[in-house]
Backbone as CSV, one residue per row, in Angstrom:
resi,resn,N_x,N_y,N_z,CA_x,CA_y,CA_z,C_x,C_y,C_z
1,MET,74.856,113.706,92.795,75.188,112.065,93.512,76.124,111.759,93.865
2,SER,77.025,111.790,94.440,78.300,111.429,94.703,79.478,110.273,94.156
3,LEU,80.527,110.518,93.316,81.201,109.706,92.932,81.504,108.560,93.415
4,ILE,81.030,107.740,94.911,81.127,106.072,94.859,80.054,105.785,95.491
5,ALA,78.605,106.509,94.837,77.586,106.036,95.085,76.734,105.805,94.011
6,SER,77.658,106.265,92.782,77.583,106.051,90.932,78.438,105.007,90.560
7,ILE,78.944,104.131,91.783,79.777,103.261,91.333,78.770,101.704,91.400
8,THR,79.096,100.919,90.733,78.079,100.133,89.809,78.487,98.291,90.737
9,PHE,78.188,97.274,91.157,78.412,96.172,91.816,79.442,95.756,90.548
10,PHE,79.085,95.645,89.072,79.219,95.307,87.882,80.516,95.908,87.993
11,GLU,81.103,97.116,88.024,81.972,98.253,87.961,83.234,96.816,88.684
12,THR,83.602,97.281,90.490,83.450,96.466,90.651,84.261,95.432,91.174
13,CYS,83.061,94.702,90.187,83.663,92.764,90.240,84.728,93.124,88.985
14,MET,84.872,94.175,87.826,84.802,94.163,86.708,87.089,94.567,87.280
15,ALA,86.736,95.206,88.207,88.079,95.625,88.761,88.806,94.981,89.044
16,LEU,87.868,94.196,90.224,88.419,93.437,90.760,88.787,91.741,89.563
17,LEU,88.335,91.512,88.687,88.773,90.315,87.501,90.479,90.699,86.862
18,THR,90.267,92.226,86.586,90.935,93.226,85.643,92.434,92.906,86.536
19,ILE,92.586,93.034,87.992,93.546,93.168,89.076,94.404,91.606,89.059
20,ALA,93.280,90.721,89.253,93.657,88.966,89.230,94.463,88.981,88.108
21,LEU,93.801,88.914,86.955,94.247,88.341,85.924,94.795,89.307,85.554
22,ALA,95.279,89.996,85.668,96.929,91.254,85.483,98.030,90.578,86.520
23,GLU,97.775,89.658,88.362,98.756,89.921,88.917,99.063,88.206,88.390
24,ARG,98.357,87.108,87.743,98.476,85.896,87.499,99.690,85.918,85.814
25,VAL,98.644,86.936,84.858,100.015,87.657,83.820,101.055,87.755,83.925
26,LEU,102.131,88.592,85.531,102.819,89.080,86.229,104.019,88.069,86.796
27,LEU,103.104,87.136,87.267,103.453,86.171,88.359,104.569,85.116,86.518
28,GLY,103.121,85.166,85.693,103.989,84.294,85.165,105.195,84.060,83.390
29,TYR,105.139,85.920,83.522,105.678,86.947,82.715,106.808,87.194,83.640
30,ALA,106.961,87.546,84.238,108.096,89.146,84.711,109.107,87.815,85.268
31,PRO,110.401,88.587,85.777,111.714,87.768,86.532,111.573,87.376,87.853
32,ALA,112.375,86.068,88.364,111.668,85.335,89.579,112.635,86.935,90.221
33,ALA,113.408,86.981,90.347,113.961,88.744,90.032,113.182,89.649,91.497
34,MET,112.205,89.196,90.597,110.308,91.026,90.661,109.756,90.734,91.423
35,VAL,109.760,88.651,91.358,108.301,88.353,91.744,108.505,86.978,92.001
36,GLY,109.666,86.431,92.647,110.176,85.243,93.231,109.641,84.986,94.588
37,ARG,110.390,84.376,95.509,110.444,83.894,96.854,111.236,85.579,97.519
38,ASP,112.309,85.601,96.854,112.348,86.911,97.322,112.542,88.190,96.611
39,GLY,111.036,88.192,96.248,111.221,88.944,94.906,110.589,90.967,95.903
40,TRP,111.433,91.724,94.913,110.859,92.735,95.226,109.149,93.283,94.614
41,LEU,108.773,92.880,94.154,107.509,93.251,93.810,106.723,92.806,94.130
42,ILE,106.545,90.925,93.979,105.696,90.589,94.624,106.475,89.328,95.109
43,ARG,105.708,88.776,96.638,106.494,87.905,96.938,105.588,86.871,96.963
44,GLY,106.294,85.909,95.668,105.163,84.666,95.935,105.787,83.294,95.597
45,ASP,105.827,81.816,95.668,106.325,80.426,95.654,106.454,80.080,94.344
46,ILE,106.921,80.748,93.707,107.555,79.994,92.073,108.435,79.152,92.087
47,GLU,108.334,78.594,91.182,109.100,77.549,91.110,110.651,78.339,89.960
48,GLU,111.804,78.713,90.866,112.996,79.674,89.344,113.351,78.483,88.519
């Protein structure tokens, strides 16, 4: 069985949920220079 065939639907959903949670935490706590309107990591519409 190949590596890709062994990935389950649950594992895929958990990976997407983890990435979404990490993004929300990063947007909430990272400095605006990193994730703000002109940020170098994520360009988000957050208030400075």
